VEXFI-397573 format. One record per residue (C-alpha): residue number from 1; residue in one letter; chain; x, y, z. Coordinates in pm, whole numbers, plus 50000, padded with zeros to 5 digits. Example, Ala and Ser with C-alpha at 12.3 -4.5 7.8 and 13.67 -1.06 7.14 Angstrom:
% VEXFI-397573
+-----+--------+--------+-------+-------+-------+
| num | residu | chaine |    c1 |    c2 |    c3 |
+-----+--------+--------+-------+-------+-------+
|   1 |      A |      A | 51230 | 49550 | 50780 |
|   2 |      S |      A | 51367 | 49894 | 50714 |
+-----+--------+--------+-------+-------+-------+
END
This chain:
% VEXFI-397573
+-----+--------+--------+-------+-------+-------+
| num | residu | chaine |    c1 |    c2 |    c3 |
+-----+--------+--------+-------+-------+-------+
|   1 |      M |      A | 94328 | 43232 | 65169 |
|   2 |      S |      A | 94706 | 43280 | 65055 |
|   3 |      D |      A | 94828 | 43136 | 64726 |
|   4 |      P |      A | 95193 | 42966 | 64733 |
|   5 |      S |      A | 95365 | 43332 | 64732 |
|   6 |      G |      A | 95185 | 43429 | 65052 |
|   7 |      V |      A | 94958 | 43703 | 64902 |
|   8 |      A |      A | 94595 | 43701 | 64999 |
|   9 |      G |      A | 94467 | 43678 | 64620 |
|  10 |      D |      A | 94098 | 43779 | 64700 |
|  11 |      Q |      A | 94172 | 44046 | 64957 |
|  12 |      L |      A | 94415 | 44192 | 64682 |
|  13 |      R |      A | 94207 | 44184 | 64428 |
|  14 |      A |      A | 93930 | 44363 | 64633 |
|  15 |      F |      A | 94178 | 44655 | 64706 |
|  16 |      V |      A | 94257 | 44667 | 64360 |
|  17 |      E |      A | 93904 | 44677 | 64240 |
|  18 |      R |      A | 93802 | 44966 | 64507 |
|  19 |      I |      A | 94082 | 45161 | 64398 |
|  20 |      E |      A | 93975 | 45142 | 64014 |
|  21 |      R |      A | 93613 | 45237 | 64125 |
|  22 |      L |      A | 93757 | 45517 | 64318 |
|  23 |      E |      A | 93993 | 45646 | 64044 |
|  24 |      E |      A | 93696 | 45647 | 63778 |
|  25 |      E |      A | 93487 | 45843 | 64058 |
|  26 |      K |      A | 93776 | 46083 | 64064 |
|  27 |      K |      A | 93781 | 46113 | 63713 |
|  28 |      V |      A | 93422 | 46176 | 63671 |
|  29 |      I |      A | 93413 | 46444 | 63993 |
|  30 |      A |      A | 93739 | 46607 | 63817 |
|  31 |      D |      A | 93562 | 46619 | 63473 |
|  32 |      D |      A | 93237 | 46772 | 63686 |
|  33 |      I |      A | 93434 | 47038 | 63824 |
|  34 |      K |      A | 93620 | 47137 | 63476 |
|  35 |      D |      A | 93235 | 47198 | 63337 |
|  36 |      V |      A | 93181 | 47404 | 63612 |
|  37 |      Y |      A | 93490 | 47622 | 63585 |
|  38 |      A |      A | 93389 | 47641 | 63197 |
|  39 |      E |      A | 93039 | 47745 | 63292 |
|  40 |      A |      A | 93200 | 48028 | 63500 |
|  41 |      K |      A | 93399 | 48141 | 63242 |
|  42 |      G |      A | 93134 | 48155 | 63003 |
|  43 |      N |      A | 92943 | 48392 | 63235 |
|  44 |      G |      A | 93258 | 48619 | 63230 |
|  45 |      F |      A | 93423 | 48507 | 63558 |
|  46 |      D |      A | 93824 | 48507 | 63554 |
|  47 |      V |      A | 93905 | 48123 | 63583 |
|  48 |      K |      A | 94241 | 48185 | 63714 |
|  49 |      I |      A | 94127 | 48416 | 64014 |
|  50 |      L |      A | 93826 | 48158 | 64074 |
|  51 |      R |      A | 94076 | 47864 | 64141 |
|  52 |      K |      A | 94302 | 48107 | 64377 |
|  53 |      V |      A | 93991 | 48184 | 64551 |
|  54 |      V |      A | 93865 | 47804 | 64638 |
|  55 |      S |      A | 94249 | 47768 | 64710 |
|  56 |      L |      A | 94208 | 48065 | 64968 |
|  57 |      R |      A | 93874 | 47927 | 65145 |
|  58 |      K |      A | 94053 | 47601 | 65209 |
|  59 |      K |      A | 94316 | 47758 | 65423 |
|  60 |      Q |      A | 94238 | 47875 | 65776 |
|  61 |      P |      A | 94243 | 48251 | 65840 |
|  62 |      H |      A | 94582 | 48257 | 65987 |
|  63 |      E |      A | 94744 | 48050 | 65702 |
|  64 |      R |      A | 94613 | 48277 | 65463 |
|  65 |      E |      A | 94735 | 48567 | 65679 |
|  66 |      E |      A | 95084 | 48434 | 65713 |
|  67 |      E |      A | 95103 | 48354 | 65327 |
|  68 |      E |      A | 95001 | 48717 | 65245 |
|  69 |      A |      A | 95234 | 48855 | 65478 |
|  70 |      V |      A | 95559 | 48639 | 65371 |
|  71 |      L |      A | 95409 | 48729 | 65007 |
|  72 |      D |      A | 95424 | 49117 | 65074 |
|  73 |      L |      A | 95770 | 49068 | 65255 |
|  74 |      Y |      A | 95916 | 48906 | 64924 |
|  75 |      L |      A | 95750 | 49172 | 64703 |
|  76 |      Q |      A | 95896 | 49450 | 64912 |
|  77 |      A |      A | 96221 | 49293 | 64911 |
|  78 |      L |      A | 96203 | 49254 | 64535 |
|  79 |      G |      A | 96083 | 49608 | 64472 |
|  80 |      M |      A | 95751 | 49496 | 64327 |
|  81 |      N |      A | 95515 | 49716 | 64551 |
|  82 |      G |      A | 95558 | 50005 | 64770 |
|  83 |      P |      A | 95646 | 50016 | 65138 |
|  84 |      A |      A | 95386 | 49893 | 65399 |
|  85 |      S |      A | 95183 | 50215 | 65530 |
+-----+--------+--------+-------+-------+-------+
END
């Protein structure tokens, strides 16, 4: 039902409680991911590069190719790498 202000209190409370539970789950998952990166670092892996690999794997091949082409173009414009062969 609605309270005098027109807000369905029970429904609103249910939404807020669901969001709170999901936020807690998100925190637990974020902590788990942090632990995996720490474990990888402990085994000699470069975490910065590992994060980049994870990021690249989320993208479609054409997105990666386009991003790499633009990056190469920018680096060439700045004189930071040799001309394309």
